[in-house]
C-alpha positions as CSV (number, residue, x, y, z in Angstrom):
1,X,98.7,136.4,93.9
2,X,100.6,134.7,91.0
3,X,103.5,134.1,93.3
4,X,101.2,132.1,95.6
5,X,99.9,130.2,92.6
6,X,103.3,129.2,91.4
7,X,104.4,128.1,94.9
8,X,101.2,126.1,95.3
9,X,101.8,124.4,91.9
10,X,105.4,123.6,92.6
11,X,104.5,122.1,95.9
12,X,102.4,119.5,94.1
13,X,105.2,118.5,91.8
14,X,107.7,117.6,94.5
15,X,108.2,113.8,94.7
16,X,106.4,112.2,97.6
17,X,109.6,110.9,99.0
18,X,111.4,114.2,99.2
19,X,110.8,114.7,102.9
20,X,113.5,113.6,105.4
21,X,113.1,110.1,106.8
22,X,112.5,109.6,110.5
23,X,114.9,107.3,112.5
24,X,112.8,104.3,111.6
25,X,110.7,105.0,108.5
26,X,109.6,101.4,108.4
27,X,109.3,100.2,112.0
28,X,107.8,97.0,110.8
29,X,111.0,96.0,109.0
30,X,111.3,92.9,111.2
31,X,107.7,91.9,110.3
32,X,105.8,88.7,110.9
33,X,107.7,85.7,109.5
34,X,104.5,84.7,107.7
35,X,104.7,87.8,105.5
36,X,105.8,86.9,101.9
37,X,108.9,89.2,102.2
38,X,110.0,87.5,105.4
39,X,109.4,83.8,104.6
40,X,112.6,81.8,104.6
41,X,114.8,84.6,106.1
42,X,116.1,83.5,109.5
43,X,115.7,85.8,112.4
44,X,119.5,86.5,112.9
45,X,119.7,87.5,109.2
46,X,116.7,89.8,109.6
47,X,118.3,91.4,112.6
48,X,121.6,92.0,110.8
49,X,119.8,93.4,107.8
50,X,117.8,95.7,110.1
51,X,121.0,97.0,111.8
52,X,122.4,97.9,108.3
53,X,119.1,99.5,107.4
54,X,119.1,101.7,110.5
55,X,122.7,102.7,110.0
56,X,121.9,103.7,106.3
57,X,118.9,105.7,107.4
58,X,121.0,107.7,109.8
59,X,123.5,108.3,107.0
60,X,120.7,109.7,104.9
61,X,119.6,112.0,107.7
62,X,123.1,113.4,107.6
63,X,122.9,113.8,103.8
64,X,125.6,111.1,103.3
65,X,123.8,109.5,100.4
66,X,126.7,107.8,98.7
67,X,127.7,106.0,102.0
68,X,124.1,105.1,102.7
69,X,123.7,103.4,99.3
70,X,126.5,101.0,100.1
71,X,124.9,100.1,103.5
72,X,121.4,99.8,102.0
73,X,122.9,97.3,99.5
74,X,124.4,95.3,102.3
75,X,121.0,95.1,104.0
76,X,119.3,94.2,100.7
77,X,121.8,91.4,100.1
78,X,120.7,89.8,103.4
79,X,117.0,90.5,103.1
80,X,115.0,91.3,100.0
81,X,112.6,93.6,101.8
82,X,110.4,96.2,99.9
83,X,111.2,98.9,102.5
84,X,114.9,98.5,101.9
85,X,114.3,98.8,98.1
86,X,112.4,102.0,98.7
87,X,114.9,103.7,101.0
88,X,117.7,102.7,98.6
89,X,115.8,104.2,95.7
90,X,115.4,107.5,97.6
91,X,119.1,107.7,98.3
92,X,119.9,106.9,94.6
93,X,117.6,109.6,93.4
94,X,119.2,112.1,95.7
95,X,122.5,111.2,93.9
96,X,120.9,111.6,90.5
97,X,121.1,107.9,89.7
98,X,117.6,107.5,88.4
99,X,118.3,104.5,86.1
100,X,119.4,102.5,89.2
101,X,116.6,103.8,91.4
102,X,113.8,102.8,89.0
103,X,114.0,99.1,89.6
104,X,114.1,99.6,93.3
105,X,111.0,101.8,93.3
106,X,109.2,99.1,91.4
107,X,110.4,96.3,93.7
108,X,109.2,98.4,96.7
109,X,105.6,98.1,95.5
110,X,105.6,94.3,94.9
111,X,103.5,93.4,98.0
112,X,101.4,96.6,98.2
113,X,101.5,99.1,101.0
114,X,102.0,97.0,104.1
115,X,105.8,96.6,104.0
116,X,106.5,100.2,103.0
117,X,104.2,102.0,105.4
118,X,103.9,104.9,106.0
119,X,104.7,105.5,102.4
120,X,101.8,105.2,100.1
121,X,102.2,102.5,97.4
122,X,100.2,104.7,95.0
123,X,102.7,107.6,95.5
124,X,105.7,105.3,95.0
125,X,104.1,103.8,91.9
126,X,103.4,107.3,90.5
127,X,106.9,108.4,91.3
128,X,108.3,105.4,89.5
129,X,106.3,106.4,86.4
130,X,107.5,109.9,86.7
131,X,111.1,108.7,86.7
132,X,110.4,106.4,83.7
133,X,108.8,109.2,81.7
134,X,111.2,112.0,82.5
135,X,114.5,110.8,83.8
136,X,115.5,107.5,82.0
137,X,115.5,106.1,78.5
138,X,114.5,102.5,77.8
139,X,117.2,100.8,75.6
140,X,117.2,97.4,73.9
141,X,120.3,96.1,72.1
142,X,120.1,93.0,69.9
143,X,122.7,91.0,68.1
144,X,122.4,87.8,66.0
145,X,126.1,87.3,65.6
146,X,127.8,84.5,67.6
147,X,130.6,85.7,69.8
148,X,130.1,89.4,69.2
149,X,130.7,91.4,72.3
150,X,128.7,94.7,72.7
151,X,129.7,97.4,75.1
152,X,127.5,100.3,76.4
153,X,130.1,102.9,77.3
154,X,132.8,100.8,79.1
155,X,130.4,98.0,80.3
156,X,129.9,94.8,78.5
157,X,126.1,94.3,78.1
158,X,125.9,91.5,75.5
159,X,127.8,88.6,74.1
160,X,125.8,87.6,71.0
161,X,123.6,86.2,69.9
162,X,121.1,87.6,72.3
163,X,119.3,90.7,73.6
164,X,120.1,93.2,76.4
165,X,117.4,95.4,77.8
166,X,117.6,98.1,80.5
167,X,117.3,101.7,81.4
168,X,120.0,104.4,81.0
169,X,120.4,108.1,81.6
170,X,119.1,110.1,78.6
171,X,121.6,111.8,76.3
172,X,124.3,110.6,73.9
173,X,125.5,107.1,74.7
174,X,128.4,105.3,73.1
175,X,128.0,101.7,71.9
176,X,130.8,99.5,70.5
177,X,131.1,96.0,69.2
178,X,134.0,93.5,68.9
179,X,134.5,90.1,67.3
180,X,136.7,87.5,68.9
181,X,140.3,88.1,68.2
182,X,139.7,91.4,66.5
183,X,140.0,95.0,67.4
184,X,136.9,96.9,68.5
185,X,134.8,98.2,65.7
186,X,133.8,101.8,65.5
187,X,131.7,103.4,68.2
188,X,128.1,104.4,67.6
189,X,127.0,107.5,69.4
190,X,123.3,107.6,69.8
191,X,121.1,110.2,71.5
192,X,118.6,108.6,73.7
193,X,115.5,110.4,75.0
194,X,113.7,110.1,78.3
195,X,110.4,108.2,78.1
196,X,111.3,106.6,74.8
197,X,112.1,103.0,73.9
198,X,115.2,102.8,71.6
199,X,116.1,99.6,69.8
200,X,119.6,99.0,68.3
201,X,120.0,95.8,66.2
202,X,123.5,94.8,65.2
203,X,123.4,92.7,62.2
204,X,125.8,89.8,61.3
205,X,127.5,89.8,57.9
206,X,130.7,91.2,56.5
207,X,130.8,95.0,56.9
208,X,133.9,96.9,56.0
209,X,136.7,96.5,58.6
210,X,136.2,98.7,61.6
211,X,132.5,99.4,60.9
212,X,129.3,98.4,62.7
213,X,126.4,97.4,60.5
214,X,123.3,98.2,62.5
215,X,119.8,99.7,62.6
216,X,118.3,102.1,65.1
217,X,114.6,102.8,65.9
218,X,113.0,104.9,68.6
219,X,109.3,105.2,69.6
220,X,107.3,106.0,72.7
221,X,107.4,103.3,75.3
222,X,104.1,101.5,75.9
223,X,102.8,99.9,79.1
224,X,103.5,96.5,77.5
225,X,107.1,97.6,77.0
226,X,107.3,98.6,80.6
227,X,106.0,95.3,81.8
228,X,108.6,93.5,79.6
229,X,111.3,95.7,81.1
230,X,110.1,94.9,84.6
231,X,110.3,91.1,83.9
232,X,113.8,91.6,82.6
233,X,115.0,93.7,85.5
234,X,113.0,92.2,88.4
235,X,111.7,88.8,87.2
236,X,108.1,89.9,88.0
237,X,105.6,92.6,87.2
238,X,104.2,95.4,89.3
239,X,101.6,98.1,88.5
240,X,102.8,100.2,85.6
241,X,101.0,103.4,86.6
242,X,99.4,104.8,89.7
243,X,95.6,104.5,90.2
244,X,93.7,107.5,89.1
245,X,94.2,110.4,91.6
246,X,92.4,113.2,89.8
247,X,88.9,114.5,90.1
248,X,87.1,117.2,88.2
249,X,87.0,120.9,89.1
250,X,83.6,122.7,88.7
251,X,84.5,123.7,85.2
252,X,85.3,120.1,84.2
253,X,89.1,120.4,84.1
254,X,91.3,117.6,85.5
255,X,92.2,118.7,89.0
256,X,94.6,117.0,91.6
257,X,92.4,115.4,94.3
258,X,94.3,116.8,97.2
259,X,94.0,120.4,96.0
260,X,90.4,119.7,94.9
261,X,89.5,118.8,98.5
262,X,91.0,122.1,99.7
263,X,89.3,124.2,97.0
264,X,85.9,122.5,97.1
265,X,84.6,125.0,99.7
266,X,87.2,127.7,99.4
267,X,86.2,131.3,100.0
268,X,87.9,134.7,99.6
269,X,91.5,134.8,98.6
270,X,91.8,131.0,98.7
271,X,89.0,130.7,96.1
272,X,90.9,133.2,93.9
273,X,94.1,131.2,94.2
274,X,92.2,128.0,93.3
275,X,90.6,129.7,90.2
276,X,94.0,130.9,89.0
277,X,95.5,127.5,89.6
278,X,92.8,125.8,87.5
279,X,93.7,128.2,84.6
280,X,97.4,127.5,85.1
281,X,96.8,123.7,85.3
282,X,94.7,123.8,82.1
283,X,97.4,125.6,80.2
284,X,100.1,123.2,81.3
285,X,97.9,120.2,80.2
286,X,97.3,121.8,76.8
287,X,101.0,122.4,76.4
288,X,101.8,118.8,77.4
289,X,99.2,117.5,74.9
290,X,100.6,119.6,72.1
291,X,104.2,118.3,72.9
292,X,103.0,114.7,73.0
293,X,101.3,115.2,69.6
294,X,104.4,116.6,68.0
295,X,106.5,113.8,69.5
296,X,104.1,111.1,68.3
297,X,104.0,112.6,64.8
298,X,107.8,112.6,64.7
299,X,108.1,109.0,65.9
300,X,105.0,107.4,64.3
301,X,106.1,104.1,62.8
302,X,109.6,104.5,64.3
303,X,112.5,106.6,63.0
304,X,114.9,104.1,61.5
305,X,118.4,104.8,60.1
306,X,121.2,102.5,59.1
307,X,124.8,103.3,60.2
308,X,127.6,102.0,58.1
């Protein structure tokens, strides 16, 4: 019986977009020109974008995700359509490129459900939040020094003074800085955690040659942080979290609505499975709450250290 419960629980954790796409997952791609995502895009351009889109979908069906990403990007360059954003995000997630996929998941929900049907905008929003909380780290780099070039890995992200903000894969990341006409200063290796907002401030002054004078702080990302990140990445805001999708089980525990509907009138073995799942679900929620409490205690007020 416990095997059944585990399988049932795992089935609920699978992302909503894990299923294979049909040949035309968004048949309304060439929608009415009055739609906000179609205004100003000439019909020949929409047709060309749709051709690229259909080609990319076929590549996805053949599990050729890397090739499909390139073709989806061609379609998106012609037509900024939410459905293209969504299918590109799916392909990127299949490649493990969560930091690139997140902005496209958000962009897919800009106009609600209509342009991405049959996908549910609530499910996409919820999946975006899951990616943000578990698969990417929110990073902010600031510098107040004129002409200071800052690199994240091998990519230049900032030429000071200014601020760079984005999402990156969790783990140890290398950050270096260079003044005009000088050799690069030492590299900072920082461990970034999923669901957290990390801030690195590189200060002006006269540190020892070859050294970076900086401060680092990390804390849990708030909804306001996420909205600021959306404005930075997209230029607009979309819902930060999915609408409430839970109901209460008979004993008062939070219970996924879809399973709640199945279990509401369950009898026999099904009722036993439902009862065992409620117990399992409650334990998972208690473990999550304890983990969040420990993390909040560790990061309350920010953990700041200076690197010299």
